[in-house]
Each structure stands twice: as structure tokens, then as C-alpha cells.
C-alpha positions as CSV (number, residue, x, y, z in Angstrom):
1,X,-8.5,8.9,120.9
2,X,-6.9,6.0,119.1
3,X,-8.1,4.9,115.7
4,X,-8.5,1.5,114.2
5,X,-10.6,-1.6,114.8
6,X,-9.1,-4.4,116.8
7,X,-10.3,-8.0,116.5
8,X,-10.0,-9.8,119.8
9,X,-10.1,-13.6,119.6
10,X,-11.1,-15.3,122.8
11,X,-12.4,-11.9,124.0
12,X,-14.9,-13.5,126.3
13,X,-12.2,-15.2,128.5
14,X,-10.5,-14.0,131.7
15,X,-7.7,-11.9,130.2
16,X,-9.7,-11.2,127.0
17,X,-12.5,-9.4,128.8
18,X,-10.2,-7.3,130.9
19,X,-8.2,-6.3,127.8
20,X,-11.3,-5.4,125.9
21,X,-12.2,-2.9,128.6
22,X,-8.7,-1.3,128.5
23,X,-8.7,-1.1,124.7
24,X,-12.1,0.6,124.7
25,X,-10.9,3.0,127.5
26,X,-7.9,3.8,125.3
27,X,-10.2,4.7,122.4
28,X,-10.1,1.6,120.2
29,X,-13.1,0.1,118.6
30,X,-13.2,-3.6,119.3
31,X,-14.8,-6.7,117.7
32,X,-14.9,-9.9,119.7
33,X,-14.8,-13.4,118.4
34,X,-15.1,-16.5,120.7
35,X,-16.5,-20.0,120.4
36,X,-17.8,-19.8,124.1
37,X,-16.5,-23.3,124.9
38,X,-14.7,-22.1,128.1
39,X,-16.4,-18.7,128.3
40,X,-19.8,-17.2,128.8
41,X,-21.9,-14.6,126.9
42,X,-22.6,-13.1,130.3
43,X,-19.0,-12.0,130.6
44,X,-19.3,-9.7,127.6
45,X,-22.7,-8.3,128.7
46,X,-20.9,-7.2,131.9
47,X,-18.1,-5.7,129.8
48,X,-20.6,-3.7,127.9
49,X,-22.2,-2.5,131.2
50,X,-18.8,-1.5,132.5
51,X,-17.8,0.4,129.3
52,X,-21.3,1.8,128.6
53,X,-21.1,0.7,124.9
54,X,-22.2,-2.2,122.6
55,X,-19.6,-4.5,121.3
56,X,-19.9,-6.5,118.1
57,X,-19.6,-10.2,119.2
58,X,-19.4,-13.2,116.9
59,X,-19.6,-16.8,117.9
60,X,-16.9,-18.3,115.7
61,X,-14.5,-21.1,116.1
62,X,-11.0,-20.4,114.7
63,X,-10.9,-24.0,113.3
64,X,-13.7,-22.9,111.0
65,X,-11.7,-20.9,108.4
66,X,-14.6,-20.0,106.2
67,X,-16.5,-18.4,109.2
68,X,-13.3,-16.4,110.0
69,X,-12.9,-15.3,106.3
70,X,-16.6,-14.1,106.3
71,X,-15.9,-12.1,109.5
72,X,-12.9,-10.3,107.8
73,X,-15.3,-9.4,104.9
74,X,-17.7,-7.8,107.3
75,X,-15.2,-5.7,109.2
76,X,-12.0,-3.8,108.3
77,X,-9.5,-4.7,111.0
78,X,-6.3,-2.8,111.6
79,X,-4.9,-5.4,114.0
80,X,-5.7,-8.6,115.9
81,X,-5.1,-9.6,119.5
82,X,-5.1,-13.4,119.7
83,X,-6.2,-14.9,123.1
84,X,-8.3,-17.8,121.8
85,X,-7.1,-21.3,122.7
86,X,-7.4,-24.2,125.1
87,X,-5.3,-23.7,128.2
88,X,-5.6,-26.5,130.8
89,X,-2.2,-28.2,131.3
90,X,-3.6,-31.5,132.6
91,X,-6.2,-31.8,129.9
92,X,-3.6,-31.1,127.3
93,X,-1.7,-34.3,128.5
94,X,-4.9,-36.3,128.1
95,X,-6.1,-34.7,124.8
96,X,-2.9,-33.7,122.9
97,X,-4.5,-33.9,119.4
98,X,-7.3,-31.6,120.4
99,X,-4.8,-29.0,121.7
100,X,-2.7,-29.2,118.6
101,X,-5.7,-28.9,116.4
102,X,-7.4,-26.1,118.2
103,X,-4.4,-24.0,119.3
104,X,-2.1,-24.5,116.3
105,X,-4.7,-25.2,113.6
106,X,-6.8,-22.3,114.8
107,X,-3.8,-19.9,114.8
108,X,-2.6,-20.9,111.3
109,X,-6.2,-20.4,110.0
110,X,-6.2,-16.9,111.6
111,X,-2.8,-16.0,110.1
112,X,-3.8,-17.2,106.7
113,X,-7.1,-15.2,106.7
114,X,-5.2,-12.1,108.1
115,X,-2.6,-12.5,105.2
116,X,-5.4,-12.8,102.6
117,X,-6.9,-9.6,103.9
118,X,-3.6,-7.8,104.3
119,X,-4.0,-7.4,108.0
120,X,-0.5,-7.9,109.3
121,X,-0.5,-6.6,112.8
122,X,-0.9,-9.1,115.6
123,X,-0.5,-9.4,119.4
124,X,-0.2,-13.0,120.6
125,X,-1.1,-14.3,124.1
126,X,1.8,-16.6,124.9
127,X,3.0,-17.9,128.2
128,X,6.0,-18.4,130.5
129,X,5.5,-22.1,130.0
130,X,7.5,-21.8,126.8
131,X,10.6,-21.4,129.0
132,X,10.2,-24.9,130.5
133,X,12.3,-25.6,133.6
134,X,14.3,-22.4,134.4
135,X,18.0,-22.6,133.7
136,X,18.4,-19.4,135.6
137,X,16.2,-16.8,137.4
138,X,14.8,-14.3,136.9
139,X,13.6,-15.4,133.4
140,X,14.4,-12.8,130.7
141,X,13.3,-13.0,127.1
142,X,16.7,-14.5,126.0
143,X,16.2,-17.6,128.2
144,X,16.0,-20.7,125.9
145,X,12.5,-21.8,125.0
146,X,11.1,-25.1,123.9
147,X,11.8,-27.3,126.9
148,X,8.1,-27.5,127.5
149,X,6.8,-30.2,129.9
150,X,3.2,-30.5,128.5
151,X,1.3,-30.2,125.1
152,X,-0.3,-26.9,126.2
153,X,3.1,-25.3,126.6
154,X,4.3,-26.9,123.4
155,X,1.4,-25.3,121.4
156,X,2.5,-21.9,122.7
157,X,6.1,-22.6,121.8
158,X,5.2,-23.9,118.3
159,X,2.9,-20.9,117.6
160,X,5.8,-18.5,118.6
161,X,8.1,-20.3,116.1
162,X,5.5,-20.1,113.4
163,X,5.2,-16.4,114.0
164,X,9.0,-15.9,114.0
165,X,9.2,-17.7,110.6
166,X,6.3,-15.6,109.2
167,X,8.1,-12.4,110.2
168,X,11.3,-13.6,108.6
169,X,9.5,-14.5,105.3
170,X,7.5,-11.2,105.1
171,X,8.9,-8.0,106.8
172,X,5.5,-6.3,106.5
173,X,4.2,-8.3,109.5
174,X,4.3,-6.7,113.0
175,X,3.9,-9.2,115.8
176,X,4.2,-8.7,119.5
177,X,4.4,-11.9,121.5
178,X,3.5,-11.4,125.2
179,X,4.7,-14.2,127.6
180,X,2.4,-14.0,130.6
181,X,3.3,-15.2,134.0
182,X,0.4,-16.0,136.4
183,X,-2.7,-13.7,136.0
184,X,-4.8,-13.3,139.1
185,X,-7.3,-10.8,140.5
186,X,-10.4,-9.3,138.9
187,X,-11.9,-6.0,137.7
188,X,-12.4,-3.5,140.5
189,X,-16.2,-3.4,139.8
190,X,-16.5,-7.1,140.9
191,X,-18.5,-7.7,137.7
192,X,-16.0,-9.7,135.8
193,X,-13.2,-12.2,136.9
194,X,-11.9,-15.7,136.3
195,X,-14.7,-18.2,136.0
196,X,-13.2,-21.7,135.7
197,X,-15.5,-24.4,134.4
198,X,-15.5,-27.3,137.0
199,X,-12.6,-27.7,139.3
200,X,-10.2,-24.8,139.0
201,X,-6.8,-25.6,137.5
202,X,-5.1,-22.6,139.1
203,X,-4.2,-21.9,142.7
204,X,-6.0,-18.6,143.3
205,X,-9.5,-19.4,141.9
206,X,-9.3,-22.7,143.9
207,X,-8.3,-20.7,147.0
208,X,-11.2,-18.3,146.5
209,X,-13.7,-21.2,146.1
210,X,-12.4,-22.7,149.4
211,X,-12.7,-19.3,151.1
212,X,-16.3,-18.9,150.0
213,X,-17.2,-22.4,151.1
214,X,-17.6,-24.2,147.8
215,X,-14.6,-26.5,148.4
216,X,-13.2,-28.0,151.5
217,X,-9.5,-27.2,151.5
218,X,-6.5,-26.4,149.3
219,X,-3.9,-29.1,148.6
220,X,-0.4,-27.5,148.8
221,X,1.7,-29.8,146.6
222,X,5.0,-30.0,148.3
223,X,6.5,-28.0,151.2
224,X,10.1,-29.2,150.8
225,X,11.2,-27.1,147.8
226,X,14.3,-25.0,147.9
227,X,12.3,-21.8,148.5
228,X,12.0,-19.5,151.6
229,X,9.0,-21.5,153.0
230,X,9.4,-24.7,151.1
231,X,6.3,-24.1,148.8
232,X,6.5,-23.3,145.1
233,X,7.2,-19.7,144.1
234,X,5.5,-18.0,141.1
235,X,5.2,-14.6,139.6
236,X,1.6,-13.5,140.0
237,X,0.3,-10.5,138.0
238,X,-2.9,-8.6,138.4
239,X,-5.1,-9.2,135.3
240,X,-5.7,-5.4,135.0
241,X,-2.0,-4.8,134.8
242,X,-1.8,-7.5,132.2
243,X,-4.7,-6.0,130.2
244,X,-3.0,-2.6,130.2
245,X,0.1,-4.4,128.8
246,X,-1.9,-5.3,125.8
247,X,-2.8,-1.6,125.1
248,X,0.9,-0.8,125.4
249,X,1.7,-3.7,122.9
250,X,-1.0,-2.3,120.5
251,X,0.7,1.1,120.6
252,X,4.0,-0.7,119.8
253,X,2.5,-2.4,116.8
254,X,1.5,1.0,115.5
255,X,5.2,1.9,115.3
256,X,5.7,-0.9,112.7
257,X,7.9,-2.7,115.2
258,X,8.4,-6.1,113.4
259,X,8.7,-9.0,115.7
260,X,9.0,-8.2,119.5
261,X,8.8,-10.5,122.5
262,X,8.1,-9.3,126.0
263,X,7.6,-10.9,129.5
264,X,4.6,-9.6,131.3
265,X,5.1,-10.2,135.0
266,X,5.9,-8.3,138.2
267,X,9.4,-9.7,138.7
268,X,8.4,-10.6,142.2
269,X,8.0,-14.2,143.3
270,X,5.4,-15.2,145.8
271,X,5.0,-18.7,147.4
272,X,1.9,-20.8,147.6
273,X,1.7,-20.0,151.3
274,X,2.2,-16.3,150.6
275,X,-0.9,-16.4,148.3
276,X,-3.0,-18.5,150.8
277,X,-2.1,-16.0,153.6
278,X,-2.9,-13.0,151.5
279,X,-6.3,-14.3,150.4
280,X,-7.0,-15.3,154.1
281,X,-6.3,-11.6,154.9
282,X,-8.6,-10.3,152.1
283,X,-11.4,-12.7,153.1
284,X,-11.0,-12.0,156.8
285,X,-10.8,-15.7,157.7
286,X,-8.2,-18.5,157.4
287,X,-8.4,-20.5,154.2
288,X,-8.0,-24.2,155.2
289,X,-5.2,-26.2,153.4
290,X,-3.3,-29.4,153.7
291,X,0.2,-30.4,152.6
292,X,0.3,-33.0,149.9
293,X,3.0,-34.7,147.8
294,X,4.8,-32.8,145.1
295,X,3.2,-33.0,141.6
296,X,5.3,-34.4,138.8
297,X,6.6,-31.7,136.5
298,X,6.2,-28.9,139.1
299,X,9.2,-26.6,139.5
300,X,10.4,-24.8,142.7
301,X,10.5,-21.3,141.4
302,X,9.5,-19.3,138.3
303,X,9.5,-15.5,138.1
304,X,10.2,-12.9,135.4
305,X,12.6,-10.2,134.6
306,X,10.1,-7.6,133.2
307,X,12.7,-4.9,132.4
308,X,12.4,-5.1,128.6
309,X,8.6,-4.3,128.7
310,X,9.3,-1.3,131.0
311,X,12.0,0.0,128.6
312,X,10.3,-0.6,125.2
313,X,6.6,-0.6,126.0
314,X,6.7,1.9,128.9
315,X,4.7,-0.7,130.9
316,X,5.1,-1.8,134.5
317,X,2.9,-3.8,136.8
318,X,1.7,-1.5,139.6
319,X,-0.8,-3.6,141.6
320,X,0.5,-5.6,144.5
321,X,-0.4,-8.8,146.3
322,X,-3.0,-7.4,148.6
323,X,-4.8,-5.7,145.7
324,X,-4.8,-8.9,143.7
325,X,-6.4,-10.8,146.5
326,X,-8.9,-8.1,147.5
327,X,-10.1,-7.8,143.9
328,X,-10.3,-11.6,143.5
329,X,-12.3,-11.9,146.8
330,X,-14.7,-9.1,145.7
331,X,-15.4,-11.0,142.5
332,X,-15.8,-14.3,144.3
333,X,-18.2,-13.0,147.0
334,X,-20.3,-11.0,144.5
335,X,-20.4,-13.9,142.1
336,X,-20.1,-17.2,144.1
337,X,-21.1,-19.2,141.0
338,X,-19.2,-17.1,138.6
339,X,-21.2,-15.8,135.6
340,X,-24.0,-18.3,136.4
341,X,-24.7,-16.3,139.6
342,X,-27.9,-14.2,139.5
343,X,-26.1,-10.9,138.8
344,X,-23.4,-9.5,141.0
345,X,-24.4,-9.3,144.7
346,X,-23.6,-5.9,146.1
């Protein structure tokens, strides 16, 4: 059994809920804080069902520093896993000030309160967007960062820089930055998964909604890229593999590791058409699509070199494309309206 109490910010979200399950399975006690702007209380009820345990949950916005300070007085945390933040690329272009205030302001509040309470162990949920347009592939952790094409990506990059500066100024901090590629899939139980509000921003939840009959067809943005089938290639990772990566990072923190940065991906690139075909196979029916114009800012290919996480964290993604799609399809069919469905349909 592991000891220590981990604060999970944004723990009601897609990656957060799956990570809470893996942390509890690994023997950690967990406290969740979320403002529930893009998440549901139902998701954490389902997590409690899966784990068979009650989780202390607090509705707190990280921009409210006093509420955060009060929470640190109630609980003695040994570390923090920081998922909370706004994450829609398109929305970030329309509302940049909101993204800077929530993502960067919320994070600096969290870091200040952690420092005041001498909690100096942190895992940060970053993103491959910090790499911008790839200068080479596969992307390793030494690839230049900062060439971000949207405010969302810039917030992740700026937060990484803040954390680097913090570690330089005070060697007592241990921070593991995890750069995710494209999380997909869902928990094997079908009880929790990705539940986008409104029109999904990501390919696979959109695909699943088309397959279940909620939307007409998928737009494939460009089929003339320099890729095997002309459609964009990305590194998709099963959310359960990603969640297990956070437990590995937590164990790394316990070694007093200082600042560490890891890619969490599979190292395998799949095209948009690969993903549509795999979901069609899982659903047992073709998922309708149409070819549309390329989108501004989209790149042809982006996939990781995950060797450093394998070497230093002992972590490797093990779930393949079929499993990602089967698990996503189970979640979608059991919960056609996400967490607003009347309980999972068996």
C-alpha cells in the first residue's frame, strides 16, 4: 500500500476520473477539487462505485485562492496532481483572456498555496501542443517548445516555464510534467468516459456520437497531407494507460526527483481514416464521413517518442487501437447522453 494524500485538481474530468481510480487502486488516499464547469458530479459518483469507496470532493475554483487555502488547512496533502484548466483550442482563440486567467492564474494560485503549506510535490498535466509544428518526428522531450499555434497551447507552455523557474529557485520542489498526446477510450466498466459538453472538439468522441446516431457524419479535414492515406496522423493513447502513467509519475515524485518532463504517448501514429475504420469495426457498422477542406493550423503528423518514460518511469502504453475503440464504443452505447444518461445501460 502507498501512503500519503494526493490532491487531484480537475479530478472530475476525463483524464482526472480515470487517474483517481488508478491512484486509489495503487493505495493512495485522494481528495478531488473541481469547479464542475466542464465536468459532472455524476462522474465522481461512478468513480466511487467502481472503487467501492467514498472520495472527499470539494467544489472549488482555482481562481479563488482563499477557498484553495482553506482546503489546504482541512487536509494534509503530500502531493498534488494538477489537471484543472480549460482545454478547447477553438474557444481559446475566441476567449484568450479567460484562458490565461483560468489556466495560468489558477496554477499560480495553486503553486503559491502549496508553497505556503510546504507541499512541494506536483505532477502537471501538460500537452504535446507545447511542441507546436514538429521540426522532426517522432517528438522527444528535447524538441523545442513554445511555437504554439493557439492560446490553449501557450497556457500549457507558459505554465511549464513557470514550473521550471520555480524548481530553479527552490530545489526542494519535485515536479513531473507529463506531455500527453491524444487520450481516447474509456474505463472497461463503461461507467465513465469522455463526456464533451455540446459539439465534441476531438475526433473520437465526435466519431462515437455519429456512430450512435446523434450526429450525421464526420468531417475529415483534408485528405491530401503527406501521410500514408492523405489524412492527418496523431498519437492516440488509451486513457487507462495515461492514468497508469500518473501513478508511475507519483512514484517518481517520491524519489525526490526534482524537475522531470515525460511524453505520454504510444509512439505509434494513426490517421483519421485509421480511427474511423477502427471505430466502425468496434461499432459493427460503417461510420459515415465526408472529406472537407483542411483546417488552418492543422499539421500533417504528430506522434511521440515515449522511450524516456519507459526508461525512467517504467511505464509503457499497452492498449492498442482496437481496445481504445471497443472501450469508447461501450461507454458511448451504455451512456448515449454521457453522464446525463439515466445510468449506464447494460
